[in-house]
C-alpha positions in Angstrom: 106.7 91.5 84.9 109.9 92.0 86.9 112.1 94.9 86.0 115.3 94.3 84.1 118.2 94.5 86.4 120.2 97.7 86.2 123.9 96.8 85.6 124.9 100.0 87.4 123.2 98.8 90.6 125.2 96.8 93.2 124.4 93.1 93.4 121.7 92.1 95.9 124.2 90.5 98.3 126.3 93.6 98.4 123.5 96.1 98.7 123.5 98.4 101.7 120.5 100.3 103.1 121.7 103.4 101.2 121.8 101.4 98.0 118.2 100.4 98.5 117.2 104.1 98.9 118.4 104.9 95.4 116.7 101.8 94.0 113.3 102.5 95.8 113.2 106.1 94.6 111.7 104.9 91.3 108.5 103.8 93.2 107.8 107.2 94.9 105.5 108.7 92.4 101.8 108.2 93.3 99.1 107.7 90.7 96.4 110.3 91.5 93.6 108.2 89.9 94.7 105.1 91.9 94.9 107.2 95.0 91.4 108.5 94.5 90.1 105.0 93.8 91.7 103.7 97.0 90.2 106.5 99.0 86.7 105.9 97.5 86.7 102.1 98.0 87.5 102.8 101.7 85.2 105.8 102.4 82.2 104.5 100.6 82.0 101.1 102.5 82.8 102.9 105.7 79.8 105.2 105.3 77.6 102.4 104.1 78.5 100.3 107.1 77.7 103.1 109.4 74.2 103.5 107.8 73.7 99.7 108.0 74.7 99.7 111.7 72.4 102.6 112.5 69.5 100.9 110.8 70.4 97.6 112.7 69.8 99.3 116.0 66.1 98.8 115.5 66.7 95.1 114.6 69.4 93.7 117.0 72.1 95.3 119.1 74.2 92.1 118.5 74.0 92.8 114.7 75.0 96.4 115.4 78.1 95.4 117.3 79.0 92.9 114.5 78.7 95.7 111.9 80.9 97.9 114.2 83.7 95.4 113.8 83.5 95.9 110.0 83.4 99.6 110.5 86.6 99.3 112.6 88.3 97.5 109.8 87.7 100.3 107.3 88.5 103.0 109.9 91.9 101.3 110.3 92.4 101.5 106.5 91.4 105.2 106.7 94.1 105.8 109.3 96.7 104.2 107.0 95.5 106.5 104.2 95.9 109.4 106.5 99.4 108.0 107.3 100.3 108.2 103.6 99.0 111.7 103.4 101.2 112.7 106.2 104.2 111.4 104.3 103.1 113.3 101.2 102.9 110.0 99.3 99.2 109.7 98.5 98.6 112.6 96.1 101.2 114.6 94.1 99.6 117.9 95.4 100.7 118.3 99.0 97.8 120.6 99.9 95.3 118.0 98.7 97.1 115.4 100.7 97.1 117.5 103.9 93.4 118.4 103.7 92.3 114.8 103.0 94.5 113.8 106.0 92.8 116.5 108.2 89.4 115.4 107.3 90.2 111.7 107.9 91.7 112.8 111.2 88.3 113.8 112.4 87.1 110.2 111.8 90.3 108.7 113.4 90.3 111.2 116.3 93.9 112.1 115.4 94.9 115.8 114.9 96.6 115.5 111.5 99.2 118.1 111.8 100.2 117.0 115.3 100.4 113.4 114.3 102.4 114.2 111.1 105.0 116.1 113.1 105.4 113.4 115.8 105.4 110.7 113.2 108.1 112.4 111.3 110.2 112.5 114.4 109.6 108.8 114.9 110.9 108.2 111.3 114.0 110.3 111.9 114.9 108.8 115.3 113.7 105.2 115.4 116.4 102.9 116.7 118.4 105.7 118.3 118.9 104.9 122.0 119.7 108.6 122.6 116.5 110.0 121.1 113.7 107.8 122.5 110.4 109.1 123.7 108.6 110.7 120.7 106.3 108.6 118.6 107.5 105.2 119.8 106.9 102.6 122.4 109.3 103.1 125.3 112.0 100.5 125.4 114.7 100.2 128.1 118.0 98.5 127.7 118.9 95.6 130.0 121.6 97.8 131.5 119.1 100.6 132.2 116.6 98.2 133.7 119.2 96.6 136.0 120.3 100.0 137.2 116.8 101.2 137.8 115.1 101.3 141.2 112.5 98.8 142.2 109.8 101.5 141.6 111.1 102.4 138.2 111.2 98.7 137.3 107.6 98.2 138.5 106.4 101.2 136.4 108.2 99.9 133.4 106.8 96.4 133.7 103.3 97.9 134.2 103.8 100.0 131.1 105.0 97.1 129.0 102.3 94.7 130.2 99.8 93.7 127.3 96.9 94.8 129.4 98.3 98.3 129.5 99.6 98.5 125.9 96.6 96.9 124.2 93.8 97.2 126.8 94.2 100.6 128.3 96.6 102.2 125.8 94.4 102.5 122.7 91.6 104.3 124.6 94.0 106.5 126.4 95.9 107.4 123.2 92.9 108.2 120.9 90.3 109.5 123.4 92.6 111.4 125.7 96.2 112.1 124.6 95.2 113.1 121.1 93.0 115.9 122.4 96.1 118.0 123.1 99.2 118.5 120.9 101.2 116.1 123.2 104.9 116.8 123.0 104.4 119.9 120.8 102.5 122.2 123.3 104.9 125.1 122.7 103.7 125.9 119.2 100.4 127.4 118.3 100.0 125.7 115.0 99.7 122.4 116.7 97.2 123.7 119.2 95.1 124.9 116.2 95.3 121.4 114.7 94.3 119.7 117.9 91.6 122.1 118.9 90.2 122.3 115.3 90.0 118.5 115.2 88.4 118.4 118.7 85.7 120.9 117.5 85.0 118.9 114.4 84.7 115.7 116.4 82.3 117.3 118.9 80.2 118.6 116.1 80.0 115.1 114.5 79.2 113.4 117.8 76.6 116.1 118.5 74.8 115.4 115.2 74.9 111.6 116.0 73.4 112.3 119.4 70.8 114.7 118.0 69.5 112.3 115.3 70.1 109.0 117.0 70.5 109.5 120.7 72.9 107.5 122.8 72.9 104.1 121.3 74.7 104.9 118.0 77.5 106.4 120.1 77.7 103.3 122.5 77.2 100.6 120.0 78.7 102.0 116.8 81.2 104.8 117.4 82.7 103.6 120.6 83.4 99.9 119.8 84.5 100.6 116.2 86.9 103.3 117.4 88.4 101.1 120.1 88.7 98.0 117.9 90.5 100.1 115.2 92.7 101.7 117.8 93.7 98.5 119.3 94.5 96.9 115.9 96.4 100.0 114.9 98.5 99.9 118.1 99.2 96.3 117.7 100.5 96.9 114.1 102.6 99.7 115.3 104.0 97.5 118.1 105.0 94.6 115.9 106.5 96.8 113.3 109.4 97.6 115.6 109.2 95.3 118.6 110.7 92.0 117.6 113.7 90.0 118.6 116.1 91.0 115.9 115.1 94.7 115.6 117.8 97.3 115.8 118.7 99.8 118.5 122.1 101.6 118.6 123.7 104.4 120.6 123.5 107.7 118.9 127.2 107.8 117.8 126.7 104.5 116.0 123.2 105.1 114.7 122.5 105.3 111.0 119.2 106.4 109.6 118.8 104.0 106.7 120.2 101.0 108.5 117.8 101.6 111.4 114.9 101.9 108.9 115.7 98.7 107.0 116.8 96.4 109.9 114.7 97.9 112.7 111.4 97.5 111.0 109.5 94.2 110.3 107.8 92.7 107.2 104.5 91.6 108.8 103.1 88.9 106.5 99.3 89.0 106.6 96.5 87.1 104.8 95.4 89.1 101.7 92.2 90.5 103.3 94.1 91.8 106.3 96.8 93.2 104.2 94.3 95.1 102.1 92.5 96.4 105.2 95.7 97.5 106.7 96.9 99.1 103.4 100.1 97.1 103.2 101.5 98.8 106.3 103.0 95.4 107.3 105.6 96.0 104.6 107.1 98.3 107.1 110.9 97.9 106.4 110.3 99.2 102.9 108.1 102.0 104.1 110.6 103.2 106.8 113.4 103.0 104.2 111.5 105.2 101.7 108.4 106.7 103.2 107.4 108.6 100.0 106.3 105.3 98.4 102.5 105.1 98.2 101.1 102.1 100.1 99.7 100.5 97.0 103.2 100.4 95.4 104.9 98.6 98.3 103.8 95.3 96.8 105.5 96.3 93.5 108.7 96.6 95.5 108.4 93.1 96.9 107.5 91.7 93.5 110.6 93.2 91.9 113.0 92.6 94.7 112.7 89.1 96.3 115.5 89.9 98.8 113.3 92.6 100.3 110.3 90.3 100.3 112.3 87.9 102.5 113.8 90.4 104.9 112.5 90.6 108.5 109.5 88.4 107.7 107.1 87.8 110.6 103.9 85.8 110.6 100.9 86.4 112.8 101.9 83.4 115.0 105.5 84.6 115.4 104.3 88.1 116.2 102.4 87.0 119.2 105.6 86.0 120.9 106.8 89.5 120.6 104.4 90.7 123.3 106.7 89.2 125.9 109.9 90.9 124.7 110.6 94.1 126.6 114.3 94.8 127.1 117.0 95.6 124.4 120.3 93.8 125.1 123.2 95.8 123.7 125.6 92.8 124.0 123.6 90.2 122.1 121.7 92.8 120.0 118.4 91.2 120.7 115.1 92.2 122.3 114.7 90.0 125.4 111.9 89.1 127.8 112.3 89.9 131.5 112.9 86.2 132.2 115.5 85.9 129.5 117.4 88.9 130.8 117.3 87.6 134.3 118.7 84.2 133.3 121.3 85.8 131.1 122.6 88.2 133.7 121.9 86.2 136.9 
């Protein structure tokens, strides 16, 4: 049942991003029982699938690989739960959220405290052209690209190529970059987070090796992690890299406007939406990150205008992989070819 409209709230057509923040505050409280349930229905299948995949090694390696794809799906959902823990939106008790996040971080190969800090920076700077470089996908403006040297253009084009972003990038990010507190190396607490996570990962992998040898690592752990990492990186990409996203210079940047208008609403089939824990409702999440993921659908149910905002289907999202340059004049993300034709 939809909520009764509040006569004190501005009408939908006149609502600003700041107005929406006040409205969304009513959805921020998590339900501890619901959170525990969501955690259980993710962890239990994840562990059962691992056990089934391990057993299948004696039956068929192809069956093992098929099961590793299923494991990847639940690993992605675990990462999204870790994401909610980082925002303090999963449990009312922050210490419980943090320790659940740290434990999941071992499974996702992501040092929780390091990631929580860099992700917080992402939320507080996204869309700000003056504060790029932390927790985002590097995006040049058309003017910057035209002023760059040939070498700088080549490096940027290689970086933005799908093979780099979605082929090399996931393995590099989760297997290599996450092993150190990248961007936060000057603070001991983040080294403790990274090294503590690394030690726990090595212990877990050592146990797998001891009891199962090399094949569980090669046919279960490695493919499941890479598939989940690739899916996660794609989701992160389409959440902010679309034609009508929003980037502004620092003097014109406004936090709530950037959150609402610079984040997409990725419309997924119900199964994929469940496995990604509603992370596709990203414009609402960025506008009010303390809303638990399982309450984001309540927001769309109660506010049709948000349900229609920044909608993107899977087919539409595929075209975003060719958009690379932000044009400050037209306020659009362009492909290299579009930019070349526009400024020929």
